[in-house]
Structure formats: C-alpha cells, structure tokens
C-alpha positions as CSV (number, residue, x, y, z in Angstrom):
1,X,-5.6,-40.0,-2.3
2,X,-2.9,-37.2,-1.4
3,X,0.1,-39.4,-1.0
4,X,0.0,-40.9,-4.0
5,X,0.5,-37.1,-5.4
6,X,2.7,-36.0,-3.2
7,X,4.9,-38.9,-3.9
8,X,4.4,-38.2,-7.5
9,X,5.9,-34.6,-7.2
10,X,8.2,-35.3,-4.5
11,X,10.0,-37.9,-7.2
12,X,10.1,-35.1,-10.2
13,X,11.7,-32.6,-7.9
14,X,8.5,-30.2,-7.6
15,X,7.8,-28.6,-4.5
16,X,3.9,-28.2,-3.7
17,X,3.2,-25.0,-3.3
18,X,0.1,-23.0,-2.5
19,X,-0.5,-21.4,-5.8
20,X,-0.8,-25.2,-7.3
21,X,-3.3,-26.5,-4.4
22,X,-5.9,-23.3,-6.0
23,X,-5.9,-25.1,-9.3
24,X,-6.1,-28.6,-7.7
25,X,-8.7,-29.9,-5.5
26,X,-7.7,-32.7,-3.0
27,X,-9.8,-33.9,0.2
28,X,-8.5,-32.7,2.8
29,X,-6.8,-35.7,5.4
30,X,-7.8,-35.1,9.1
31,X,-3.8,-35.8,9.9
32,X,-2.5,-32.8,7.6
33,X,-2.6,-29.9,10.5
34,X,0.2,-27.9,8.5
35,X,-0.5,-27.1,5.2
36,X,1.9,-25.5,2.4
37,X,4.3,-22.5,2.5
38,X,4.2,-20.2,0.1
39,X,8.0,-20.8,-0.9
40,X,8.1,-23.9,0.0
41,X,6.2,-27.4,0.9
42,X,5.6,-28.1,4.8
43,X,3.9,-31.0,6.2
44,X,3.3,-32.2,9.6
45,X,3.3,-35.4,11.1
46,X,0.6,-36.9,11.4
47,X,-1.3,-36.7,14.7
48,X,-4.9,-38.1,15.2
49,X,-4.9,-37.3,18.8
50,X,-6.4,-33.8,20.6
51,X,-3.8,-33.4,22.6
52,X,-2.3,-31.1,19.7
53,X,-4.4,-28.2,20.7
54,X,-3.0,-28.9,24.5
55,X,-2.0,-25.1,25.7
56,X,0.1,-26.2,28.0
57,X,3.2,-26.8,24.9
58,X,2.7,-23.0,24.3
59,X,4.7,-20.3,25.4
60,X,3.6,-17.1,23.8
61,X,6.7,-14.0,24.7
62,X,7.0,-10.4,23.2
63,X,10.8,-9.0,22.6
64,X,10.5,-5.3,24.1
65,X,13.3,-2.7,24.5
66,X,14.3,0.6,23.8
67,X,15.5,1.3,20.1
68,X,19.0,-0.2,19.0
69,X,18.9,-2.5,22.0
70,X,19.0,-5.5,19.4
71,X,15.8,-7.1,19.6
72,X,15.6,-8.0,16.1
73,X,19.1,-9.1,16.0
74,X,18.2,-11.4,19.1
75,X,15.0,-12.6,17.2
76,X,17.5,-13.5,13.9
77,X,19.7,-15.8,16.3
78,X,16.4,-17.4,17.9
79,X,15.4,-18.9,14.7
80,X,18.5,-19.8,13.3
81,X,19.4,-21.7,16.8
82,X,15.7,-23.1,15.9
83,X,16.6,-24.8,12.5
84,X,14.5,-21.3,10.4
85,X,16.4,-20.5,7.3
86,X,17.4,-16.9,7.8
87,X,17.8,-15.4,3.9
88,X,19.0,-11.9,5.5
89,X,20.4,-9.9,8.6
90,X,17.3,-8.8,10.7
91,X,14.6,-11.0,8.5
92,X,11.7,-10.0,10.4
93,X,12.2,-6.3,9.0
94,X,10.1,-7.2,6.1
95,X,8.8,-4.0,5.2
96,X,11.2,-2.0,2.9
97,X,11.6,1.2,5.2
98,X,12.5,-0.9,8.1
99,X,15.5,-2.4,6.3
100,X,15.9,1.2,4.4
101,X,15.8,2.7,8.1
102,X,17.5,0.0,10.6
103,X,14.0,0.5,12.3
104,X,11.2,-1.6,13.3
105,X,8.0,0.0,12.6
106,X,5.3,-2.8,12.7
107,X,5.0,-5.9,15.2
108,X,5.9,-9.2,14.2
109,X,4.8,-12.8,15.4
110,X,6.4,-15.9,14.5
111,X,6.8,-19.5,16.1
112,X,9.5,-21.3,17.0
113,X,9.7,-25.1,18.3
114,X,12.2,-26.0,21.0
115,X,12.4,-29.4,22.8
116,X,8.4,-29.8,22.3
117,X,7.5,-26.6,23.3
118,X,6.1,-24.1,20.8
119,X,7.2,-20.7,21.1
120,X,5.3,-17.7,19.3
121,X,7.4,-15.2,19.6
122,X,6.4,-11.3,18.8
123,X,9.2,-8.7,18.0
124,X,8.3,-4.7,18.8
125,X,9.4,-1.4,17.8
126,X,11.6,0.2,20.5
127,X,10.7,4.2,19.2
128,X,8.4,5.6,20.9
129,X,6.6,6.8,18.1
130,X,5.7,3.3,17.8
131,X,4.6,2.7,21.0
132,X,0.7,1.6,19.8
133,X,2.3,-1.7,17.9
134,X,3.7,-2.8,21.8
135,X,0.7,-1.6,23.7
136,X,-1.7,-3.7,20.8
137,X,0.3,-6.8,21.4
138,X,1.6,-7.0,24.9
139,X,-2.2,-8.4,25.5
140,X,-1.7,-11.5,23.7
141,X,1.2,-12.9,25.5
142,X,2.0,-14.2,28.6
143,X,5.6,-13.3,29.5
144,X,8.4,-11.0,27.8
145,X,12.0,-10.7,27.3
146,X,13.0,-6.9,28.5
147,X,16.2,-6.6,26.5
148,X,18.8,-3.7,27.8
149,X,22.0,-2.5,26.3
150,X,24.2,-3.2,29.4
151,X,26.5,-0.5,28.2
152,X,23.5,2.2,28.1
153,X,21.5,1.2,30.6
154,X,17.9,1.5,31.0
155,X,16.5,4.4,28.7
156,X,13.2,6.7,28.3
157,X,11.5,3.7,25.6
158,X,12.7,0.9,28.1
159,X,10.8,2.6,30.7
160,X,8.0,2.8,28.4
161,X,7.4,-0.8,27.4
162,X,8.2,-2.5,30.8
163,X,5.2,-0.2,32.1
164,X,2.8,-1.9,29.5
165,X,4.2,-5.0,30.4
166,X,4.1,-4.7,34.0
167,X,0.6,-3.2,33.9
168,X,-0.6,-6.4,32.0
169,X,0.9,-9.1,34.9
170,X,3.6,-9.9,32.8
171,X,7.2,-11.0,34.7
172,X,9.7,-10.2,31.9
173,X,12.9,-11.8,32.0
174,X,15.8,-9.3,31.7
175,X,18.4,-10.1,29.3
176,X,21.3,-8.1,29.5
177,X,22.6,-7.4,25.6
178,X,26.4,-6.3,24.0
179,X,27.8,-8.0,27.4
180,X,30.7,-8.5,24.9
181,X,31.7,-4.7,24.6
182,X,34.7,-4.1,25.8
183,X,33.7,-0.5,27.8
184,X,31.3,-3.5,29.7
185,X,32.2,-5.6,33.1
186,X,30.7,-7.4,35.2
187,X,30.3,-4.4,37.2
188,X,29.0,-2.3,34.9
189,X,26.1,-5.0,34.4
190,X,25.3,-5.2,38.3
191,X,25.0,-1.9,38.0
192,X,22.7,-1.8,35.4
193,X,20.9,-4.9,37.0
194,X,20.2,-2.2,40.1
195,X,18.7,0.0,37.6
196,X,16.6,-2.0,36.0
197,X,15.3,-3.2,39.5
198,X,14.9,0.5,41.0
199,X,12.9,0.8,37.5
200,X,10.3,-2.1,37.8
201,X,10.1,-0.9,42.0
202,X,9.1,2.8,40.7
203,X,6.7,1.0,38.3
204,X,4.6,-0.8,41.0
205,X,6.1,-3.9,40.3
206,X,4.5,-6.9,42.0
207,X,6.8,-8.9,44.7
208,X,6.8,-11.6,41.8
209,X,7.8,-9.6,39.0
210,X,10.7,-8.1,41.1
211,X,12.4,-11.1,40.9
212,X,12.9,-11.6,37.3
213,X,15.5,-13.8,36.2
214,X,18.5,-12.1,34.9
215,X,20.7,-13.4,31.5
216,X,24.2,-12.1,29.9
217,X,23.8,-12.4,25.9
218,X,25.9,-10.8,22.6
219,X,23.0,-11.5,20.1
220,X,25.7,-10.5,17.2
221,X,27.4,-12.7,18.3
222,X,24.6,-15.3,18.9
223,X,24.9,-16.5,22.6
224,X,22.9,-16.2,25.7
225,X,24.6,-17.0,29.1
226,X,23.1,-17.1,32.8
227,X,26.1,-16.2,34.4
228,X,28.1,-13.1,33.3
229,X,30.9,-14.1,30.7
230,X,32.5,-12.5,28.0
231,X,32.5,-15.6,26.0
232,X,31.2,-18.6,26.4
233,X,32.9,-22.1,25.7
234,X,32.1,-22.9,21.9
235,X,29.9,-25.7,22.8
236,X,28.1,-23.3,24.4
237,X,27.9,-20.4,22.2
238,X,24.2,-20.4,21.7
239,X,20.8,-19.2,22.5
240,X,19.7,-22.4,24.5
241,X,19.8,-21.4,27.7
242,X,17.4,-18.2,26.4
243,X,15.2,-20.7,25.0
244,X,15.0,-23.2,27.9
245,X,14.6,-20.2,30.0
246,X,11.3,-18.9,28.1
247,X,10.5,-22.3,28.4
248,X,10.7,-22.2,32.3
249,X,9.8,-19.1,33.4
250,X,6.9,-18.0,30.9
251,X,3.5,-19.5,31.9
252,X,1.2,-21.5,29.5
253,X,-1.9,-19.5,28.6
254,X,-4.9,-20.2,30.5
255,X,-7.4,-21.1,28.1
256,X,-10.0,-23.6,27.3
257,X,-9.9,-25.9,24.6
258,X,-13.8,-27.0,25.7
259,X,-15.2,-23.4,25.7
260,X,-16.8,-22.1,22.2
261,X,-14.5,-20.7,19.9
262,X,-13.2,-16.5,20.3
263,X,-10.1,-14.4,19.4
264,X,-9.4,-11.0,19.5
265,X,-7.6,-9.4,16.5
266,X,-4.6,-7.7,17.5
267,X,-3.1,-7.4,13.8
268,X,-4.4,-6.8,10.8
269,X,-2.8,-6.8,6.9
270,X,-4.6,-6.7,3.7
271,X,-3.4,-9.3,0.9
272,X,-4.5,-8.5,-2.9
273,X,-5.4,-12.1,-3.3
274,X,-7.2,-13.6,-0.2
275,X,-8.5,-10.1,1.1
276,X,-8.5,-9.0,5.0
277,X,-5.9,-11.4,7.2
278,X,-6.6,-11.0,11.0
279,X,-4.2,-11.9,13.2
280,X,-5.1,-12.6,17.2
281,X,-4.4,-15.1,20.0
282,X,-7.4,-17.5,20.0
283,X,-8.7,-16.9,23.7
284,X,-10.7,-19.9,23.8
285,X,-11.7,-22.9,22.1
286,X,-10.7,-24.4,18.5
287,X,-11.0,-23.0,15.0
288,X,-10.9,-25.0,12.1
289,X,-11.4,-24.1,8.0
290,X,-14.9,-23.8,7.6
291,X,-16.5,-22.9,10.8
292,X,-19.0,-20.7,10.5
293,X,-17.9,-17.2,12.9
294,X,-18.8,-13.8,13.1
295,X,-16.9,-10.4,14.2
296,X,-18.2,-8.5,17.5
297,X,-17.7,-5.4,18.7
298,X,-18.4,-3.7,21.9
299,X,-20.1,-0.5,22.3
300,X,-22.0,1.9,24.7
301,X,-25.0,0.6,23.6
302,X,-24.1,-3.1,24.1
303,X,-22.7,-5.8,21.5
304,X,-22.6,-5.1,17.5
305,X,-22.2,-7.9,15.1
306,X,-20.3,-6.5,12.5
307,X,-20.5,-9.5,9.9
308,X,-21.0,-13.3,9.7
309,X,-18.8,-15.8,7.3
310,X,-16.8,-18.2,7.5
311,X,-12.8,-19.4,7.7
312,X,-11.4,-19.6,4.3
313,X,-8.3,-20.1,5.6
314,X,-6.3,-20.6,8.9
315,X,-1.8,-19.8,8.6
316,X,0.6,-19.5,10.9
317,X,4.0,-17.5,11.1
318,X,6.9,-20.5,11.3
319,X,10.1,-18.9,10.9
320,X,10.3,-17.1,8.1
321,X,7.6,-18.6,6.4
322,X,3.6,-18.7,6.6
323,X,2.2,-22.1,6.4
324,X,-1.7,-22.8,5.9
325,X,-2.8,-24.9,8.6
326,X,-6.1,-26.8,8.9
327,X,-7.1,-26.0,12.4
328,X,-5.6,-24.1,15.7
329,X,-6.6,-24.4,19.5
330,X,-6.8,-22.1,22.3
331,X,-3.7,-20.0,23.4
332,X,-2.1,-20.2,20.3
333,X,-1.7,-17.3,17.6
334,X,-3.1,-17.5,14.1
335,X,-4.3,-15.2,11.2
336,X,-7.4,-16.2,9.7
337,X,-9.2,-14.9,6.4
338,X,-12.7,-14.8,5.5
339,X,-14.1,-12.5,7.2
340,X,-14.1,-8.2,5.3
341,X,-15.5,-6.0,7.7
342,X,-13.8,-6.8,11.5
343,X,-10.9,-4.9,12.7
344,X,-8.5,-4.6,15.2
345,X,-10.0,-4.5,18.8
346,X,-12.7,-6.5,17.1
347,X,-13.7,-10.4,18.6
348,X,-14.1,-13.0,15.9
349,X,-16.1,-16.1,17.6
350,X,-17.8,-18.8,17.0
351,X,-21.9,-17.7,15.8
352,X,-23.6,-19.0,19.0
353,X,-21.4,-16.5,21.1
354,X,-22.3,-12.9,21.8
355,X,-20.3,-11.6,24.1
356,X,-16.7,-9.5,22.9
357,X,-13.5,-9.7,24.4
358,X,-12.4,-6.9,26.2
359,X,-10.3,-4.4,24.3
360,X,-6.9,-3.1,24.6
361,X,-6.6,1.0,25.8
362,X,-4.4,2.8,23.9
363,X,-2.8,6.0,25.0
364,X,-4.2,9.5,23.8
365,X,-1.9,10.7,20.3
366,X,-0.1,13.5,20.9
367,X,0.4,15.7,18.1
368,X,-1.9,16.0,14.8
369,X,-1.2,17.4,11.3
370,X,-3.7,18.1,8.4
371,X,-3.2,16.1,5.0
372,X,-4.9,17.9,2.3
373,X,-5.2,17.9,-1.6
374,X,-2.0,19.3,-3.7
375,X,-3.1,22.7,-5.2
376,X,0.6,24.3,-6.2
377,X,0.9,24.9,-9.7
378,X,3.1,21.9,-9.9
379,X,0.6,19.4,-9.2
380,X,-0.9,16.6,-10.5
381,X,2.8,16.0,-12.5
382,X,3.8,13.2,-11.1
383,X,1.3,11.3,-8.8
384,X,-1.5,9.2,-9.9
385,X,-3.8,9.7,-6.8
386,X,-5.0,13.2,-6.3
387,X,-8.4,14.3,-4.8
388,X,-9.5,14.4,-1.3
389,X,-11.7,11.0,-1.9
390,X,-8.8,8.9,-2.8
391,X,-6.4,10.3,0.4
392,X,-9.5,10.2,2.6
393,X,-9.8,6.5,1.4
394,X,-6.2,5.7,2.6
395,X,-5.8,7.6,5.6
396,X,-9.0,5.7,7.0
397,X,-8.0,2.4,5.7
398,X,-4.2,3.1,7.9
399,X,-6.4,3.8,10.9
400,X,-8.0,0.8,10.9
401,X,-5.2,-1.2,10.9
402,X,-3.3,1.2,13.0
403,X,-5.3,1.9,16.4
404,X,-2.5,4.5,17.5
405,X,-3.4,7.1,14.2
406,X,-7.0,8.6,14.1
407,X,-8.5,10.3,11.6
408,X,-10.6,13.2,11.8
409,X,-12.7,14.6,8.2
410,X,-12.2,18.8,7.9
411,X,-12.9,21.3,5.7
412,X,-12.2,21.5,1.8
413,X,-11.0,17.4,1.2
414,X,-9.0,17.8,4.1
415,X,-8.1,15.6,6.9
416,X,-6.6,15.8,10.7
417,X,-4.6,12.7,11.1
418,X,-3.5,12.6,14.8
419,X,-0.6,10.5,15.7
420,X,2.0,9.9,18.5
421,X,5.4,11.7,16.5
422,X,6.6,13.5,13.4
423,X,8.2,10.0,12.9
424,X,5.3,7.9,12.6
425,X,2.9,10.6,10.7
426,X,6.4,10.7,8.5
427,X,6.7,7.0,8.0
428,X,2.4,7.5,6.5
429,X,4.0,10.1,4.4
430,X,6.7,8.2,3.2
431,X,4.5,5.4,2.2
432,X,1.7,7.3,0.6
433,X,4.4,8.9,-1.4
434,X,5.5,5.6,-3.0
435,X,1.7,4.4,-3.9
436,X,2.0,7.3,-6.2
437,X,0.0,9.7,-4.1
438,X,0.0,13.5,-4.0
439,X,-0.8,15.3,-1.2
440,X,-0.2,19.0,0.7
441,X,0.9,18.6,4.8
442,X,0.6,21.0,7.3
443,X,3.1,21.4,10.3
444,X,2.3,19.1,13.1
445,X,0.3,21.1,15.9
446,X,0.6,19.4,19.6
447,X,-2.8,18.6,21.2
448,X,-3.2,20.4,24.2
449,X,-5.8,19.7,26.9
450,X,-7.5,22.0,29.2
451,X,-8.5,20.5,33.0
452,X,-10.5,22.9,35.3
453,X,-9.7,25.8,33.0
454,X,-5.9,24.9,33.2
455,X,-4.0,24.5,29.5
456,X,-1.8,21.7,29.6
457,X,0.4,20.1,27.1
458,X,2.5,16.7,26.5
459,X,5.8,16.6,28.1
460,X,8.4,14.0,27.2
461,X,11.5,12.4,28.6
462,X,14.6,13.0,26.5
463,X,17.9,11.2,27.4
464,X,20.8,12.6,25.6
465,X,24.9,11.7,25.0
466,X,26.9,13.8,23.4
467,X,30.5,14.7,23.5
468,X,31.7,17.4,26.4
469,X,32.3,19.7,23.4
470,X,28.9,20.0,22.4
471,X,27.6,20.3,25.7
472,X,26.8,23.8,26.2
473,X,25.6,24.3,22.2
474,X,22.6,21.6,23.1
475,X,21.7,22.9,26.5
476,X,21.6,26.4,24.8
477,X,19.2,25.2,22.2
478,X,16.9,23.3,24.4
479,X,16.5,26.3,26.6
480,X,15.2,28.0,23.8
481,X,12.3,25.0,23.6
482,X,11.9,25.1,27.2
483,X,13.6,21.9,28.1
484,X,14.3,21.5,32.1
485,X,17.2,19.4,32.9
486,X,16.8,16.6,35.9
487,X,20.1,14.9,35.7
488,X,23.7,15.3,34.0
489,X,26.5,13.3,34.6
490,X,29.1,11.1,32.8
491,X,29.0,7.9,30.6
492,X,29.7,4.9,32.2
493,X,32.5,3.6,30.5
494,X,33.1,6.7,27.8
495,X,35.9,8.9,28.0
496,X,34.4,13.0,27.3
497,X,30.7,11.8,26.8
498,X,28.3,13.4,29.0
499,X,24.7,11.9,29.4
500,X,21.7,14.6,29.9
501,X,18.4,13.7,31.4
502,X,15.4,16.6,31.2
503,X,11.8,16.9,30.3
504,X,10.6,19.1,27.6
505,X,7.3,20.1,25.9
506,X,6.6,18.1,22.6
507,X,6.3,21.2,20.7
508,X,10.0,21.8,21.6
509,X,10.9,19.2,20.6
510,X,9.0,19.4,16.4
511,X,12.2,19.5,14.4
512,X,15.0,19.1,16.8
513,X,16.5,16.3,15.6
514,X,18.1,17.8,12.5
515,X,19.1,20.7,14.5
516,X,20.5,18.3,17.1
517,X,22.7,16.2,14.6
518,X,24.3,19.3,13.3
519,X,25.2,21.0,16.6
520,X,27.0,17.3,18.0
521,X,28.5,16.7,13.9
522,X,26.2,13.6,14.0
523,X,28.4,12.1,17.1
524,X,25.3,12.7,19.5
525,X,22.2,10.2,20.7
526,X,18.6,11.6,21.3
527,X,15.8,9.4,22.7
528,X,12.6,10.7,23.7
529,X,9.3,9.5,25.2
530,X,6.1,10.1,26.6
531,X,5.8,11.2,30.2
532,X,2.8,13.2,31.2
533,X,0.4,16.1,30.5
534,X,1.8,19.5,32.3
535,X,0.7,22.9,32.7
536,X,1.9,25.0,29.7
537,X,5.1,26.3,30.1
538,X,5.0,29.5,28.0
539,X,6.1,30.5,24.5
540,X,9.2,28.8,23.2
541,X,12.4,31.4,22.1
542,X,13.6,31.4,18.5
543,X,14.6,28.6,17.1
544,X,14.2,29.5,13.2
545,X,14.8,32.2,10.9
546,X,12.6,33.4,8.2
547,X,12.8,32.0,4.7
548,X,13.6,33.2,1.3
549,X,10.0,32.7,-1.1
550,X,9.8,32.6,-4.6
551,X,8.1,35.4,-6.9
552,X,8.2,33.8,-10.1
553,X,7.3,30.6,-12.1
554,X,9.6,28.6,-14.7
555,X,13.2,27.3,-13.9
556,X,15.7,27.9,-11.6
557,X,18.5,29.7,-13.2
558,X,22.3,29.5,-11.7
559,X,22.7,33.1,-12.6
560,X,19.6,34.2,-9.8
561,X,21.1,32.0,-7.6
562,X,24.7,33.1,-7.7
563,X,23.3,36.9,-6.5
564,X,21.3,35.1,-3.9
565,X,23.7,32.4,-2.0
566,X,24.2,35.9,0.7
567,X,20.8,36.5,1.4
568,X,21.3,32.8,3.3
569,X,20.9,29.0,2.7
570,X,19.6,27.7,-0.4
571,X,16.9,24.7,-0.7
572,X,16.9,24.2,-4.2
573,X,19.3,23.9,-7.3
574,X,19.5,25.6,-11.1
575,X,17.2,23.4,-13.0
576,X,14.7,22.9,-10.5
577,X,10.8,23.9,-11.5
578,X,9.5,26.9,-9.1
579,X,6.6,28.8,-8.4
580,X,5.3,32.2,-6.7
581,X,5.2,31.3,-2.9
582,X,7.2,28.2,-2.8
583,X,10.1,28.7,-0.1
584,X,13.5,28.0,-2.1
585,X,15.8,29.1,1.2
586,X,16.4,29.5,4.6
587,X,16.9,34.0,5.0
588,X,19.9,35.2,7.4
589,X,18.1,37.1,9.6
590,X,14.4,36.4,11.1
591,X,12.2,37.8,8.4
592,X,10.8,36.3,5.1
593,X,12.2,37.4,1.7
594,X,10.8,37.4,-1.6
595,X,12.8,36.8,-4.2
596,X,13.3,36.0,-7.9
597,X,15.0,32.9,-8.7
598,X,14.2,32.4,-11.9
599,X,16.4,35.2,-13.6
600,X,17.8,34.6,-16.5
601,X,21.1,36.8,-17.5
602,X,20.7,39.1,-19.6
603,X,21.9,38.5,-23.8
604,X,24.4,41.6,-25.0
605,X,26.1,41.7,-28.7
606,X,29.3,41.7,-27.3
607,X,31.2,38.2,-27.4
608,X,33.5,38.0,-24.4
609,X,36.6,36.2,-24.4
610,X,35.7,33.9,-21.5
611,X,32.0,33.4,-23.1
612,X,30.4,33.5,-20.1
613,X,31.5,33.2,-16.3
614,X,32.1,30.1,-14.1
615,X,29.1,29.7,-12.1
616,X,30.3,27.9,-8.8
617,X,27.2,27.5,-6.2
618,X,27.4,26.1,-2.5
619,X,25.6,22.7,-2.7
620,X,22.0,23.4,-1.2
621,X,20.6,22.0,1.5
622,X,18.1,18.8,0.3
623,X,15.7,18.6,3.1
624,X,14.4,15.1,3.5
625,X,10.8,14.8,4.4
626,X,11.2,14.2,8.4
627,X,13.4,17.6,8.0
628,X,10.9,19.1,6.2
629,X,8.4,18.4,8.8
630,X,10.3,19.9,11.9
631,X,11.2,23.2,9.7
632,X,8.1,24.3,8.6
633,X,6.0,27.3,10.4
634,X,2.0,27.7,10.7
635,X,1.8,29.7,7.7
636,X,3.7,26.9,5.5
637,X,2.9,23.5,3.6
638,X,4.9,20.6,2.7
639,X,4.1,19.7,-1.0
640,X,4.4,16.1,-1.3
641,X,4.9,13.8,-4.6
642,X,6.2,10.3,-5.4
643,X,8.9,12.3,-6.9
644,X,9.8,15.3,-4.5
645,X,9.2,17.4,-1.5
646,X,9.3,20.9,-1.6
647,X,8.4,23.7,0.8
648,X,6.0,26.4,-0.2
649,X,3.5,29.2,1.8
650,X,0.0,28.2,2.8
651,X,-1.3,31.3,0.8
652,X,0.5,31.5,-2.5
653,X,-0.1,35.1,-3.3
654,X,1.9,37.9,-1.8
655,X,-0.8,40.4,-1.1
656,X,-2.7,37.5,0.3
657,X,0.0,36.3,2.6
658,X,0.4,40.2,3.8
659,X,-3.1,40.6,5.0
660,X,-3.2,37.4,6.5
661,X,0.1,38.4,8.4
662,X,-2.1,40.8,9.9
663,X,-4.9,38.6,11.8
664,X,-4.3,38.2,15.0
665,X,-2.7,34.6,16.0
666,X,-4.8,31.7,18.0
C-alpha cells in the first residue's frame, strides 16, 4: 500500500515530509527502517535481515579539544566527505548564540556512513565553563579524536578533556590540526607530539593508550594525512585517511542485542510538538516504535520507577537532518519520544528490567549567582515573565537538561544558581533575556570548601599569550588577583610573543577578561580551566574603583553628563532612563559618589546668539552582559531585561546603603 503512494508523490515532484505523514495513516512496512526527514524524504534500502543491528558496524566517537582548535570545522569536513549537505559553515552549531559568538555551547550527535560502517560522531564544546557537556557524552562513546592546534600545542582545556577520556578507558587518536600554517614545521609537530605524550603520561594513561596514532590535518582546507605534509596531492586532499583511522582504531561497542533493552539518557531537549526528546546510547537489546518502556532512577534506597509509557517515535541525526526510524539496536545512539519525566542520568529500559545503568559523575560547580525578581522602578516595561515562580520554573527546567548547573531555592522568590563559570551562567542569562524574562542577578560568588577546619578555594590553571610590551601590565594585574606564575617563555614560531602559565583563584579571575582585553589592546589570548582546591590565598588587591550612583529619577540629560565626565567613566548616554540607586559610571576614586544625571539646564529670558552651547560628550562605555557580571561588587546587582542591561545598588535608598555599609562583612 505504501509503494503506490510513494510513486505517485515522487512523480508529482512532491517531497513526502513528516508533516504529511501526521495527517495520513499508512501501514508500517517491516523493511522501512529509516523514515522521513523533517526537511526531505529519506528512505533506506529494504533490509529484512537481523544483521542490520550488528554492533560491529558501529563506531561511536567524540571529538574533543581545547577551544578554537578546530573541532566544529573538522566535523563540517567529515560530513561533506560522507555526502552530507552543509547549509553553512560550522553546520552543527545550531543554537543562535553559538553562531553569533563562534563557540560551541552544547554537545551534538550526528551519524555518517563510511565504507559499510556507521560512525556516530559527537561534537563537544571547548570552553572550560561547558566541561559538563564533555563529561556527559564521553561515557557513551568508545573512542575519541583529540584535536590539537599544531602551532599552540596542548593547552589548559586539552588537559581537562583528555583526563575525562582516559578516565573512561578511551584510546584517543591524536589529530594535529592547522599544519598548513607557515609557522608550523615538522620539528614543531614532533615537539607537540612529545608534549601530548607527556600529558598522557602525567594523566596516568595505560600502555595501550600511550600508543596513540597520529594524523596531520588542515580542517580549513579539508584534508588529513597519516604523514606530515604541508599539502597532499589533489587526489588525497580529503578526510579519507582520518575516517579509515577511526574505523581501524576505534573499537565497536561491546553490547548484546539479545539482552533486554536499556539506554542511559545523556542528552535531553524539548520540542513544542512531540514533547521531551531523550538521547543516549543503547546499552543492550533492541527498541522499536510502540515498545513499552519505563524510566528508572537509582537512589540511596534502591531503584525507583520514574514513569511508564511506550515509544511513540524514534529518531536519529544523519548528517544535518533528523530522520525517523522504526527500530534501533544495541550500541547505537538514538533519540526517543514517549516519556515525559525521565531526565539526564536516568535509565530507559524494557518494562521487565528493574536495573538502572550507572550514571556519569560530574565535577562540582565552582561559582554561584543569585537570580531574583526585578524590583527596580523600571521593572515590567520590557519583559513578559516577571514573577519568581516563572523564573524558578525556567531555572529548574535548565538544571534538568544541564547537569552542570544546580538550582537551589532561596528567600523571597530568589534562586541560587551554581555553575562552572561566569560564561556558562552568562549564556543562561542571555537565553532568558531573549525569552522575554526580566530578573535581577547578583555578582558571582566562589564556592569554598572546609576540610578539617581549613578553608579551601577553587584554583584555575591559566594560559596567557601576549605581546612583549603587554607582559608588565598583565603580570601586575594578576599579582593583585593572587596569581602565581608556574612557567613563562617565548611562543614557538612567533616573534615578540610571550606565553605565561599560572595558577590563580577563581574569584580573582571573575571580571578579569575585559580588563585583559583592554590591557592587551585585543591582541592577547587567555585560556583557563579548573585545576584543584587549595588553601585560601588571602584577600585580593584593589581591582576596581568606586562607582557613580544616580540620585535622581527620569531621563538623563546631556547638560548633566557634561559636568559629570570629569568625575570618571560614564556607562550611560543622554536619553536613557535612570532611577535612584542606578549605577551610571565608574568613579575616578575608590569611593562611591552620588550624582544627579537628570539635571536640566535652567531656562532664561535672554536670547543668546548661539541659542545653546553645543554639548560634545565622550562616547560612554556600554557594558555587555559578561562584562557586567564581572564588574559588579557584592553590594550591587545587574538588572536584566530584554532590551537593557543596567547596573544598580542592591539597596536603592541612599540612607539604607549607608546603614548597611556599616555592618561587618561576612
């Protein structure tokens, strides 16, 4: 019955989309394994044999690397090599913020076919703040491609992601990327290989893991080679050697098809039409559309059943399209729809199974911020979601699909949000802004530990690369932030560039990135990753001046700002709205100063020849969200609305601020 309909549609030049099938019921053909794409029809060849579920043809591989070492570009070239259509560069960066900022925020899974094998590739973020994404997915793969920039060598996040891969027993392939650069020579590649080998050894790699294969590539130009070369022949300018190495060196999943169905949920997303989509690797058995399953969660008291239901839909990402499938076998990475309660870390299994799979252990969060209701005089003008309940529901939904974030209820409609870094929490706040939320956010607080009565704080490993003329400024700023230099030297292949390796408390690095960019005139690079907890290093030096605080309500005037320019750096411009307690600039001294930015020019009955003086103001410093998060102090808040980011004092009334400032600090 299906074949005549397909033929008629094909002859009419129509594509059989998923939306068409929703309104037309067809009997399910047993040979129709792959269904239909949301963008184009995609039908697999008939396969009646049970060997289609053979785990031996599968390879599950994660692409891990330090930030900006070329992971997502490499994924583009692999997809194109295997025949997938790439709509734009960095096709897997599907989130709008990822495309705007040029970074990977969330892990993505896609499948490509190569010489009879099916490769499930996982693209992971490179920033330390999104390390939880790496930890979640590294447990569902059997191999990894460690991408290292041949010019920069292994950096802070390289160590982090490699440690996670080795912990799960993976045997990574080393891919030296960007070898086409003029500064990269064969000697430099050998030096980087030695550095990576030392990193493997220091992280406790086994003898088998130390014998990693090495490939050389230029993801930008789209080729990989097993031998060092600056440019392979035209017939070899492709990714064939890398794909062959994956099939050869990455072992297939060790999973049993005959056992009952079990799958550990590693990713979760929500669709407005189908509901909750759970993604993970099938540990054992076979799952089909219509099977009865339930969600299990392990607790201290035993296994708890979360929900029981049936598989309504099975999906798989093939290339850049999501296609529906009828069934999937052990070792494969698929998405299923039909359950509304299970979350990341839970087990989805057949109804006759009451054993939960072991969950992934994540590193603890290092900083926290308090999210609350926006109670400023300008509240409610821009946003649609204003109440504490709406903010709490959004935060708990985020914590459910991102295990690296913890949310704890606080007092008076406030919530403590714990995460890995200010960038991670800044992305969350930016997403809430775009969803029409209004909220107030406190400055980041470092999460300390007390061990045997001793106060411990998180220490981060920082790698900095700057021009020689900026070394003095950077080292002076980091000395105020309790940084300790561990290594310093010239950058290989560069002239007048210095690389500084140091350890620094997390609290000292909060807000430093904008200062660093200013000190180095935008020419410096700074990378950081969590290292360990150490003894508290003492109070920080003077890292910020006082602020200019508004003592008037209304519209800011150019006449008032003209006289305030000499007092410091302004954050506002004429025409903006202000209120009592709002921060409008940075004072040139260490103390706060109350000013009136709404003062208008007094009118007179004397007509001047020039009518009015032409006011020329210095352009203000308009802060981004990340800059604001790093700038505010403990007695200040960030007011976040869909159209504006404002800085304000926690207590708007000047008398209340003076009274609270006399209280002893915690």
